[in-house]
C-alpha positions as CSV (number, residue, x, y, z in Angstrom):
1,V,99.1,99.2,83.7
2,E,97.6,95.7,84.6
3,K,100.6,95.1,86.8
4,L,99.3,97.9,89.0
5,T,95.6,96.7,89.4
6,D,94.8,93.3,88.2
7,H,97.4,90.9,89.5
8,P,98.1,91.4,93.2
9,V,101.4,89.9,94.3
10,S,102.4,88.3,97.5
11,T,105.3,89.8,99.5
12,S,107.3,86.7,99.1
13,D,106.7,86.5,95.3
14,M,107.7,90.1,95.0
15,I,111.1,89.5,96.9
16,L,111.8,86.4,94.8
17,G,111.0,88.5,91.6
18,F,113.9,90.7,92.4
19,F,116.3,87.9,91.6
20,P,116.8,86.6,88.0
21,T,116.7,82.9,87.1
22,N,118.3,83.7,83.8
23,I,120.2,87.1,83.4
24,F,120.0,87.0,79.7
25,D,116.2,86.5,79.9
26,A,116.0,89.5,82.2
27,L,118.1,91.6,79.9
28,A,116.0,90.6,76.8
29,K,112.8,91.4,78.7
30,G,114.1,94.6,80.2
31,N,113.5,93.5,83.8
32,T,115.6,96.3,85.2
33,I,115.5,95.3,88.9
34,Q,116.6,91.8,88.2
35,V,119.6,93.2,86.0
36,I,120.6,95.6,89.0
37,I,120.5,92.8,91.5
38,F,122.6,90.6,89.3
39,A,125.1,93.5,88.7
40,L,125.4,94.2,92.4
41,C,126.1,90.6,93.2
42,F,128.4,90.2,90.2
43,G,130.3,93.4,91.3
44,V,130.8,91.9,95.0
45,V,132.1,88.6,93.6
46,L,134.4,90.4,91.1
47,S,135.6,92.7,93.7
48,K,136.6,89.7,95.9
49,A,138.1,87.7,93.0
50,N,140.2,90.7,91.9
51,S,141.8,91.1,95.3
52,Q,145.1,90.0,93.7
53,Q,144.5,92.2,90.5
54,K,143.9,89.0,88.6
55,Y,140.6,90.4,86.9
56,Q,141.8,93.9,86.6
57,G,141.4,93.8,82.8
58,L,137.7,92.9,83.2
59,V,137.3,95.8,85.6
60,N,138.9,98.1,83.3
61,G,136.7,96.9,80.4
62,L,133.5,97.4,82.5
63,E,134.6,100.9,83.4
64,K,135.4,101.9,79.7
65,L,132.0,100.3,78.7
66,N,130.2,102.4,81.5
67,Q,131.9,105.6,80.2
68,L,130.9,105.0,76.7
69,L,127.2,104.4,77.9
70,V,127.4,107.7,79.9
71,D,128.6,109.5,76.8
72,L,125.8,108.1,74.8
73,I,123.2,109.1,77.6
74,Q,124.7,112.7,77.5
75,L,124.2,112.9,73.7
76,V,120.6,111.9,74.0
77,L,120.1,114.3,76.9
78,R,121.4,117.2,74.6
79,L,118.7,116.4,72.1
80,A,116.0,115.7,74.8
81,P,114.8,119.5,75.3
82,L,113.5,119.5,71.6
83,G,111.6,116.4,72.0
84,I,110.3,117.3,75.5
85,G,109.1,120.9,74.2
86,A,107.3,119.2,71.4
87,L,105.6,116.7,73.7
88,I,104.6,119.3,76.3
89,A,103.3,121.6,73.6
90,S,101.0,118.7,72.1
91,V,99.8,117.6,75.5
92,T,99.0,121.1,76.8
93,A,97.2,121.8,73.4
94,E,95.0,118.6,73.7
95,N,94.3,119.0,77.3
96,G,94.7,122.7,78.2
97,L,96.4,124.1,81.1
98,T,94.8,121.7,83.6
99,V,97.5,119.1,82.8
100,L,100.0,121.5,84.4
101,I,98.1,121.7,87.7
102,P,99.4,118.2,88.9
103,L,102.9,119.2,88.0
104,F,102.8,122.3,90.2
105,K,101.5,120.1,93.0
106,F,104.2,117.7,92.5
107,L,106.8,120.6,92.7
108,A,105.1,121.9,95.8
109,L,104.9,118.6,97.5
110,F,108.6,117.8,96.5
111,G,109.6,121.2,98.0
112,V,107.9,120.6,101.2
113,G,109.4,117.0,101.5
114,T,113.0,118.8,100.9
115,L,112.3,121.3,103.7
116,L,111.2,118.6,106.3
117,F,114.2,116.4,105.2
118,L,116.7,119.3,105.6
119,A,115.2,120.0,109.0
120,V,115.7,116.6,110.1
121,L,119.3,116.4,108.8
122,F,120.3,119.8,110.5
123,G,118.7,118.7,113.7
124,M,120.6,115.4,113.9
125,I,124.0,117.2,113.4
126,M,123.1,119.9,115.7
127,I,122.4,117.4,118.3
128,R,125.1,114.8,117.5
129,A,127.9,117.3,116.6
130,R,126.8,119.8,119.1
131,M,126.7,122.5,116.3
132,S,124.8,125.7,116.7
133,L,122.2,126.8,114.1
134,R,124.6,129.6,113.1
135,T,127.4,127.3,112.5
136,V,125.2,125.1,110.4
137,M,123.9,127.9,108.4
138,Y,127.3,129.4,107.8
139,G,128.8,126.1,106.9
140,F,126.1,125.1,104.4
141,A,125.5,128.6,102.7
142,N,128.0,128.1,99.8
143,I,127.3,124.4,99.3
144,L,123.4,125.0,99.2
145,I,124.0,128.1,96.7
146,I,126.1,125.8,94.4
147,A,123.8,123.0,94.5
148,M,120.9,124.9,93.6
149,T,122.5,126.7,90.7
150,T,124.3,123.9,89.1
151,T,121.7,121.1,89.8
152,S,124.8,118.6,89.8
153,S,126.3,116.8,92.7
154,A,129.5,116.3,90.6
155,A,129.8,120.0,90.1
156,S,129.1,120.7,93.8
157,L,131.8,118.4,95.0
158,P,134.7,120.7,95.0
159,V,132.9,123.4,96.9
160,E,131.4,120.7,99.2
161,M,134.8,119.4,100.1
162,H,136.3,122.8,100.7
163,D,133.6,124.1,103.0
164,A,133.4,120.8,104.8
165,E,137.0,121.1,105.8
166,K,137.1,125.0,106.2
167,R,133.6,125.9,107.4
168,L,132.3,122.8,109.1
169,G,135.6,121.5,110.7
170,I,135.7,118.0,109.0
171,K,139.3,116.6,108.9
172,K,140.6,116.0,105.5
173,E,140.9,112.2,106.0
174,I,137.0,112.0,106.4
175,S,135.9,114.6,103.8
176,E,138.2,113.0,101.1
177,L,136.7,109.5,101.6
178,V,133.0,110.1,102.5
179,L,132.0,112.9,100.1
180,P,133.2,111.4,96.8
181,L,131.7,107.9,97.9
182,G,128.5,109.6,98.9
183,M,128.3,111.5,95.6
184,A,128.1,108.0,93.8
185,L,126.1,106.0,96.4
186,N,124.0,108.3,98.7
187,S,121.2,109.8,96.6
188,N,118.6,111.1,99.2
189,G,117.0,113.6,96.9
190,L,116.9,111.2,93.8
191,A,115.3,108.5,95.8
192,M,112.5,110.9,97.0
193,Y,112.1,112.3,93.5
194,L,111.8,108.8,91.9
195,A,109.1,107.7,94.5
196,L,107.1,110.9,94.1
197,S,107.5,110.7,90.4
198,C,106.0,107.2,90.0
199,V,103.1,108.1,92.5
200,T,102.4,111.2,90.3
201,M,102.4,109.1,87.0
202,T,100.0,106.6,88.4
203,Q,97.7,109.4,89.3
204,F,97.9,110.8,85.6
205,Y,96.3,107.4,84.7
206,G,93.8,107.4,87.5
207,L,95.3,104.2,89.0
208,S,95.4,103.4,92.8
209,L,98.4,101.8,94.3
210,S,98.5,98.8,96.8
211,F,100.8,98.9,99.8
212,I,102.9,96.2,98.2
213,M,103.2,98.3,95.0
214,M,104.3,101.4,97.0
215,F,106.9,99.4,98.8
216,K,108.2,98.1,95.5
217,I,108.4,101.6,94.3
218,V,110.5,102.7,97.2
219,M,112.7,99.7,96.9
220,L,113.2,100.4,93.1
221,A,114.0,104.1,93.9
222,I,116.6,103.1,96.5
223,V,118.2,100.6,94.2
224,A,118.1,102.7,91.0
225,C,120.2,105.4,92.8
226,L,123.1,103.4,93.1
227,G,125.8,104.7,90.8
228,T,123.4,107.1,89.0
229,V,124.9,109.7,86.8
230,A,125.6,112.7,89.1
231,V,124.7,115.3,86.3
232,P,121.8,117.5,85.4
233,G,119.2,115.1,84.0
234,G,120.4,112.1,85.7
235,G,117.1,111.7,87.5
236,L,115.4,111.2,84.1
237,V,117.8,108.5,83.3
238,A,116.9,106.8,86.6
239,L,113.3,107.3,85.9
240,T,113.5,105.4,82.6
241,I,114.8,102.4,84.7
242,I,111.8,102.3,87.1
243,V,108.9,103.3,84.8
244,P,108.8,100.2,82.5
245,T,109.2,98.0,85.6
246,L,105.9,99.3,86.9
247,G,104.1,98.7,83.7
248,L,103.8,102.4,82.7
249,S,104.7,103.9,79.4
250,L,108.0,105.7,79.0
251,E,105.8,108.6,77.4
252,S,104.9,109.4,81.0
253,I,108.3,110.7,81.8
254,A,107.8,113.5,79.1
255,L,105.4,115.4,81.3
256,L,107.8,115.3,84.4
257,A,110.8,116.1,82.1
258,G,109.4,119.5,81.3
259,I,109.9,120.5,84.9
260,D,113.0,118.4,85.5
261,W,115.2,121.5,86.1
262,F,113.3,122.7,89.0
263,A,113.0,119.3,90.4
264,G,116.8,119.1,90.0
265,I,117.3,121.9,92.5
266,F,115.5,119.8,95.1
267,R,117.2,116.6,94.2
268,T,120.6,118.1,94.3
269,V,120.1,120.0,97.5
270,L,119.2,116.8,99.3
271,N,121.9,114.7,97.8
272,V,124.7,117.1,98.7
273,V,123.5,118.1,102.0
274,G,122.8,114.3,102.7
275,D,126.5,113.7,101.9
276,T,127.9,116.4,104.0
277,T,125.8,115.7,107.0
278,T,126.8,112.0,106.9
279,A,130.5,113.2,106.9
280,I,129.8,115.3,109.9
281,M,128.2,112.5,111.8
282,I,131.2,110.1,110.9
283,A,133.7,112.8,111.9
284,A,132.0,113.4,115.2
285,D,132.0,109.8,116.0
286,E,135.7,109.4,115.1
287,K,136.6,112.5,117.0
288,Q,137.7,114.3,113.7
289,L,135.6,117.3,113.9
290,K,137.2,120.5,115.1
291,Q,135.8,123.8,116.0
292,V,135.8,126.4,113.3
293,G,135.5,130.2,114.0
294,L,132.5,132.2,112.6
295,P,132.8,135.6,111.0
296,A,132.2,138.4,113.3
297,K,128.8,139.9,113.3
298,N,128.5,143.4,111.8
């Protein structure tokens, strides 16, 4: 908590703090942002060095290690509802229903932010790709329903790719490249969720945030979204990365975990729609967007 209030940090020190001087020290201290920056730099160097497949064994080993860690996370998430239920019951018993009011405000704000973001995205493709509102609504109808019911970008991908081609007119070459890549790297909803969650947690503790701290939260939210698990509950995994970096306790996540399914609806909708609108914009720029017939009105 002291990190938020007692030790103001200059912008230059904050930027330098993103880069580790000793990666093992960063790992031992749990300095997640430095670990992420190191991993990004290491990945770029490894990709360049492996252009002749000389380091393919190392790449395969890292992929297998990543899969093992994902499996471990999934195991923990299966047990999480029991612990979350017990924590929510305990907190509510001690503080009463008033503790739920900030959670309802959080969901309401997240919902409003989602609607505003969708309006901006739809407005952009209507202008850039010259699509009518009816075409946009028809093209995104199934995608939105699947995203809301599964709360998983990975589960939504097959329907997303099908409708991107059949209902929105994106050529197969564009959709097969942009949409899977966007699922792993483009997480608009998750970034918004992480930023709002951190601000909400600081309000739980009655703390105020400086501009520099808010900027750091936004940067952490963006970086933490890269390669995040695209399954229900993945937002909580990303949240465990950011919360300790801000000096807050991991127990804070338990309160938001109780409403994670509802937040997951907003997250997934923004993630999936963001990927699809990106594909539409690229297809329009590359002249790979065809006109699709709409069903006749009854």
